[in-house]
Legacy VTK file of the C-alpha trace (Angstrom):
# vtk DataFile Version 3.0
C-alpha trace
ASCII
DATASET POLYDATA
POINTS 380 float
-16.394 21.431 4.323
-18.972 21.315 7.107
-18.453 19.570 10.417
-20.988 16.862 9.518
-19.184 16.134 6.245
-15.876 15.574 7.995
-17.398 13.005 10.347
-18.049 10.433 7.642
-16.087 8.525 5.029
-16.703 9.511 1.427
-15.052 9.406 -1.995
-15.450 11.967 -4.744
-14.207 11.382 -8.271
-12.867 14.704 -9.564
-11.391 13.883 -12.984
-10.858 10.992 -15.369
-8.529 10.610 -18.344
-9.105 7.305 -20.093
-9.377 4.824 -17.213
-7.067 6.907 -14.986
-8.918 8.659 -12.157
-8.139 11.429 -9.682
-10.265 12.146 -6.672
-10.463 12.667 -2.938
-11.269 10.415 -0.008
-12.659 12.325 2.976
-12.287 10.951 6.501
-12.642 12.514 9.966
-8.825 12.531 10.189
-8.228 14.307 6.901
-8.402 14.007 3.153
-6.545 11.531 0.950
-5.734 12.717 -2.552
-5.993 9.967 -5.147
-4.207 8.334 -6.827
-2.564 7.799 -3.441
0.556 5.911 -2.401
0.521 4.635 1.189
3.896 4.147 2.914
3.947 0.969 5.004
4.296 1.331 8.772
4.463 -2.375 9.587
5.068 -2.224 13.347
3.627 1.269 14.004
6.599 2.931 12.302
7.751 3.646 8.775
11.256 2.293 9.215
14.033 4.927 9.456
11.518 7.809 9.372
9.917 10.156 11.906
6.135 10.500 11.403
6.433 14.228 10.677
9.071 13.445 8.046
6.702 10.971 6.368
4.024 13.672 6.306
6.549 16.121 4.834
7.033 13.838 1.819
3.361 14.407 0.937
1.843 11.200 2.333
-1.832 11.574 3.296
-2.240 8.059 4.763
-0.156 5.197 6.170
-0.683 1.437 6.265
-0.380 -0.590 9.462
-0.117 -4.388 9.736
-2.741 -6.211 11.785
-0.686 -9.413 12.035
2.458 -7.746 13.381
0.626 -5.426 15.783
-1.642 -8.169 17.199
1.478 -10.148 18.143
3.589 -7.236 19.366
2.751 -5.081 21.303
-0.871 -6.455 20.938
-3.968 -4.591 19.814
-5.307 -4.548 23.361
-2.201 -2.735 24.618
-2.379 -0.180 21.793
-6.076 0.434 22.549
-5.311 0.949 26.253
-2.673 3.497 25.263
-5.104 5.535 23.176
-5.153 3.809 19.790
-2.681 3.456 16.940
-2.722 7.112 15.837
-1.737 8.364 19.284
0.623 5.443 19.894
2.719 6.191 16.788
2.165 9.970 16.703
0.400 10.042 13.327
-2.770 12.166 13.174
-3.664 11.497 9.528
-5.648 8.498 8.263
-4.382 4.924 8.706
-5.409 1.830 6.725
-4.848 -1.543 8.355
-4.627 -4.787 6.409
-6.562 -7.795 7.662
-3.627 -9.996 8.639
-4.524 -12.691 6.116
-1.515 -12.265 3.847
1.005 -12.242 6.700
-0.536 -15.329 8.305
-0.017 -17.195 5.058
3.492 -15.879 4.397
5.070 -15.440 7.855
3.346 -17.550 10.471
4.607 -20.924 11.606
2.439 -24.038 11.657
-1.026 -23.007 10.518
-4.344 -24.717 9.953
-6.984 -23.267 7.676
-10.670 -23.975 8.309
-14.024 -22.362 7.590
-13.716 -20.627 10.957
-10.385 -18.944 10.180
-6.682 -19.689 10.551
-4.939 -21.144 13.608
-1.257 -20.350 13.557
1.940 -20.104 15.577
3.517 -16.661 15.965
6.775 -16.138 14.087
7.880 -14.011 17.074
7.616 -16.470 19.970
5.697 -19.524 18.742
2.551 -18.628 20.718
-0.734 -19.991 19.325
-3.387 -17.676 17.851
-6.667 -17.796 15.956
-7.403 -15.211 13.288
-10.932 -15.173 11.907
-13.009 -12.492 10.174
-14.520 -11.566 13.536
-11.162 -11.414 15.341
-9.604 -9.390 12.505
-12.439 -6.839 12.755
-11.999 -6.730 16.543
-8.245 -6.126 16.276
-8.625 -3.401 13.665
-11.284 -1.705 15.809
-8.943 -1.801 18.813
-6.215 -0.222 16.674
-8.671 2.487 15.623
-7.728 2.512 11.936
-9.750 4.658 9.552
-9.885 2.105 6.730
-10.347 -1.555 7.714
-9.724 -4.453 5.326
-11.980 -7.510 5.193
-10.318 -10.765 6.246
-9.396 -12.930 3.275
-7.304 -15.924 2.379
-4.301 -15.488 0.122
-3.594 -18.803 -1.616
0.027 -19.757 -2.100
1.060 -19.583 -5.742
1.412 -21.392 -8.026
-2.033 -22.930 -7.566
-4.514 -24.672 -9.823
-7.619 -22.830 -11.000
-9.717 -25.127 -8.802
-7.615 -24.207 -5.768
-7.879 -20.491 -6.581
-11.662 -20.841 -7.025
-12.049 -22.619 -3.671
-9.921 -19.972 -1.950
-11.866 -17.129 -3.555
-15.199 -18.595 -2.488
-13.950 -18.940 1.102
-12.754 -15.314 1.017
-16.220 -14.201 -0.148
-17.858 -16.020 2.773
-15.331 -14.373 5.061
-16.103 -11.015 3.417
-19.756 -11.332 4.505
-18.671 -12.250 8.035
-16.279 -9.285 8.069
-19.119 -6.978 7.012
-21.401 -8.375 9.729
-18.706 -8.088 12.427
-17.646 -4.579 11.370
-21.149 -3.288 12.065
-22.000 0.420 11.945
-18.932 2.579 12.621
-19.492 6.156 11.352
-16.276 7.752 10.150
-14.605 4.370 9.576
-14.636 2.437 6.311
-14.539 -1.263 5.442
-13.026 -2.399 2.142
-13.755 -5.736 0.486
-11.007 -7.623 -1.380
-11.485 -9.106 -4.845
-9.738 -12.424 -5.387
-9.623 -14.904 -8.267
-5.994 -15.054 -9.325
-5.430 -14.403 -13.023
-8.767 -15.951 -14.131
-11.276 -13.421 -15.443
-14.387 -15.488 -14.627
-13.288 -15.959 -11.009
-12.538 -12.237 -10.699
-16.051 -11.496 -12.008
-17.638 -13.902 -9.518
-15.671 -12.316 -6.682
-16.632 -8.771 -7.718
-20.311 -9.758 -7.946
-20.222 -11.234 -4.430
-18.511 -8.146 -2.999
-20.914 -5.726 -4.681
-23.853 -7.670 -3.238
-22.414 -7.327 0.282
-21.613 -3.601 -0.273
-18.383 -2.084 0.982
-17.020 1.463 1.309
-14.174 0.627 -1.052
-12.783 -2.330 -2.945
-9.296 -3.811 -3.206
-7.809 -5.921 -5.961
-6.008 -8.634 -4.018
-3.895 -11.612 -4.939
-1.551 -9.747 -7.287
2.061 -8.596 -6.859
2.853 -12.076 -5.526
5.380 -13.038 -8.157
3.211 -13.325 -11.255
5.173 -10.635 -13.130
4.169 -7.233 -14.475
2.655 -8.499 -17.730
0.316 -10.924 -15.963
-0.588 -8.284 -13.346
-1.430 -5.712 -15.999
-3.417 -8.378 -17.836
-5.683 -8.737 -14.782
-5.817 -4.975 -14.219
-7.033 -4.506 -17.780
-10.420 -5.845 -16.607
-10.513 -6.283 -12.792
-10.972 -2.624 -11.727
-13.812 -2.244 -14.252
-15.730 -4.945 -12.376
-15.807 -2.787 -9.224
-18.160 0.137 -8.480
-17.129 3.363 -10.236
-18.011 5.627 -7.304
-15.941 3.744 -4.717
-12.138 3.812 -4.270
-10.121 0.956 -5.758
-7.016 -0.236 -3.946
-4.290 -2.434 -5.450
-2.538 -4.179 -2.564
1.254 -4.465 -2.355
2.288 -2.500 -5.463
4.949 -1.599 -6.242
7.754 -0.306 -8.455
7.217 3.132 -10.037
6.346 1.683 -13.468
3.942 -0.796 -11.789
2.223 2.127 -10.059
1.893 4.175 -13.241
0.495 1.165 -15.120
-2.007 0.488 -12.329
-3.253 4.083 -12.275
-3.583 3.972 -16.071
-5.927 1.004 -15.587
-8.187 2.646 -12.987
-6.536 2.066 -9.588
-6.824 4.804 -6.910
-4.688 3.542 -3.997
-1.507 1.502 -3.585
0.934 0.500 -0.854
4.355 -1.107 -0.863
7.380 -1.562 1.394
9.632 -0.953 -1.618
10.657 2.706 -1.086
11.547 2.194 2.575
13.087 -1.270 2.150
15.138 -0.052 -0.827
16.237 2.984 1.167
17.749 0.750 3.843
19.669 -1.289 1.257
21.281 1.637 -0.649
18.806 1.502 -3.548
17.570 4.914 -4.635
14.555 5.409 -6.922
14.734 8.356 -9.304
13.082 9.636 -12.460
15.778 7.725 -14.344
15.209 4.405 -12.606
17.035 2.671 -9.761
20.489 3.696 -8.474
22.727 1.528 -6.256
24.661 3.892 -3.973
27.063 1.123 -2.934
28.633 1.112 -6.383
32.193 2.465 -6.468
31.300 4.899 -9.265
29.686 7.170 -6.640
32.592 7.402 -4.176
34.044 10.642 -5.603
30.804 12.095 -7.006
29.904 15.478 -5.423
26.530 15.630 -7.199
23.179 14.911 -5.512
21.315 11.695 -6.219
18.784 13.714 -8.239
19.554 17.363 -9.068
15.851 18.122 -9.617
14.677 16.625 -6.316
13.871 18.923 -3.371
14.052 16.321 -0.593
16.607 16.886 2.235
18.777 14.039 0.961
19.215 15.570 -2.493
19.276 19.169 -1.275
22.102 18.708 1.244
24.084 15.528 0.584
26.235 14.156 -2.225
26.341 10.746 -3.837
29.854 10.419 -2.400
28.510 10.939 1.125
25.671 8.453 0.628
28.156 5.909 -0.745
30.392 6.437 2.292
27.702 6.092 4.977
26.303 2.921 3.415
29.768 1.375 3.155
30.412 2.410 6.773
27.016 0.955 7.826
25.918 4.259 9.362
22.183 4.602 10.129
21.922 7.982 8.425
22.286 6.274 5.044
18.979 4.445 5.380
17.334 7.516 6.902
18.331 9.845 4.052
17.631 7.445 1.219
14.268 6.336 2.646
13.246 9.996 2.848
14.294 10.496 -0.767
12.477 7.383 -2.003
9.236 8.261 -0.214
9.503 11.829 -1.528
9.980 10.526 -5.079
6.985 8.160 -4.827
4.759 10.985 -3.568
6.055 13.274 -6.318
5.130 10.558 -8.814
1.552 10.479 -7.468
1.293 14.281 -7.575
2.460 14.259 -11.188
-0.220 11.749 -12.146
-2.953 13.651 -10.282
-2.039 16.827 -12.159
-1.875 15.034 -15.528
-5.279 13.388 -15.018
-6.815 16.717 -13.973
-5.471 18.423 -17.101
-6.348 15.548 -19.449
-2.715 14.934 -20.404
-2.094 11.554 -18.767
-1.018 9.778 -21.975
1.560 12.471 -22.726
2.790 12.425 -19.125
3.034 8.627 -19.112
4.993 8.520 -22.374
7.523 11.025 -21.000
7.751 9.088 -17.724
8.473 5.793 -19.507
11.226 7.311 -21.668
12.973 8.967 -18.712
12.525 5.993 -16.368
14.148 3.674 -18.924
17.019 6.074 -19.658
19.254 4.909 -16.818
21.349 6.873 -14.336
23.230 10.057 -15.262
26.668 9.651 -16.802
29.433 8.970 -14.290
32.042 11.655 -13.725
LINES 1 381
380 0 1 2 3 4 5 6 7 8 9 10 11 12 13 14 15 16 17 18 19 20 21 22 23 24 25 26 27 28 29 30 31 32 33 34 35 36 37 38 39 40 41 42 43 44 45 46 47 48 49 50 51 52 53 54 55 56 57 58 59 60 61 62 63 64 65 66 67 68 69 70 71 72 73 74 75 76 77 78 79 80 81 82 83 84 85 86 87 88 89 90 91 92 93 94 95 96 97 98 99 100 101 102 103 104 105 106 107 108 109 110 111 112 113 114 115 116 117 118 119 120 121 122 123 124 125 126 127 128 129 130 131 132 133 134 135 136 137 138 139 140 141 142 143 144 145 146 147 148 149 150 151 152 153 154 155 156 157 158 159 160 161 162 163 164 165 166 167 168 169 170 171 172 173 174 175 176 177 178 179 180 181 182 183 184 185 186 187 188 189 190 191 192 193 194 195 196 197 198 199 200 201 202 203 204 205 206 207 208 209 210 211 212 213 214 215 216 217 218 219 220 221 222 223 224 225 226 227 228 229 230 231 232 233 234 235 236 237 238 239 240 241 242 243 244 245 246 247 248 249 250 251 252 253 254 255 256 257 258 259 260 261 262 263 264 265 266 267 268 269 270 271 272 273 274 275 276 277 278 279 280 281 282 283 284 285 286 287 288 289 290 291 292 293 294 295 296 297 298 299 300 301 302 303 304 305 306 307 308 309 310 311 312 313 314 315 316 317 318 319 320 321 322 323 324 325 326 327 328 329 330 331 332 333 334 335 336 337 338 339 340 341 342 343 344 345 346 347 348 349 350 351 352 353 354 355 356 357 358 359 360 361 362 363 364 365 366 367 368 369 370 371 372 373 374 375 376 377 378 379
């Protein structure tokens, strides 16, 4: 790759198998292999992990949260200290969300208008205004490689009329985000499709976003409690409405079987707090589903969580030890299990990339579903 190529953002589609796609996103800070899973570094850290440990799991990119970072330590402070990459010691790409979802779900008193959202911080009650222009400014100060357009996330359940009104506002904000983002070589701006679970609204949203033109496109407004069947129902058509030659990002997903189903339907990128949050609460994710290490059945078990896993947790520690440190509330429990979970999620993505490249995705998926539904190994 030439120097000039590495200074811009680009996406190359390398293989398809049905709707499943594998490819490569190129950025000045490195390449992102797709399908890609992005660990969430909410407050400039993936909880319980060192940055080099996150990289060791196979992660090519992290997600940072605009809302949390604008409140503490502030985007201006991070910029003065050299930007988010330097601040958190992560030299690979970073995607930042727009802050819209967190404003709706976490902030105190808030008032929505055409201009944006006025809200009270959940940290100290201080008053703030988040608009498309301010979101673009914050994400520029952070220095993220992939910037998300500012959108509104309607609280569910909502009527179709409410979802339509929200989607139309988000499309107006998408144009303002595009205008405020400007020309930033090497950085990308993604638009976010909205429209709930209504196909016509999704089509209207996609048409508006394509007219504005973005570097990538996200499917937003899912994984908010609608259930897997409804989510897959939308994913059966929503990704197809977006440009083929641009990356497609499903926000906030999810469990391993959610991820596999999303990739099957044409999604290239995902993020979720699940592997790290589960790791801190003694929930391990394995090829055979979820394992609760607090259960007494593990207290005398000398076997690893997953005998086929090469992560440090499985290579060096027993289920009995993990059970003990969680019961004793020792920090190492969350550290080890988070590492394992992130390793497993990245291994899952690598497996799908290989299957798509070899044209065997259906066979791979069938084997995954059987093993994932099989349950934990027999107790001793």
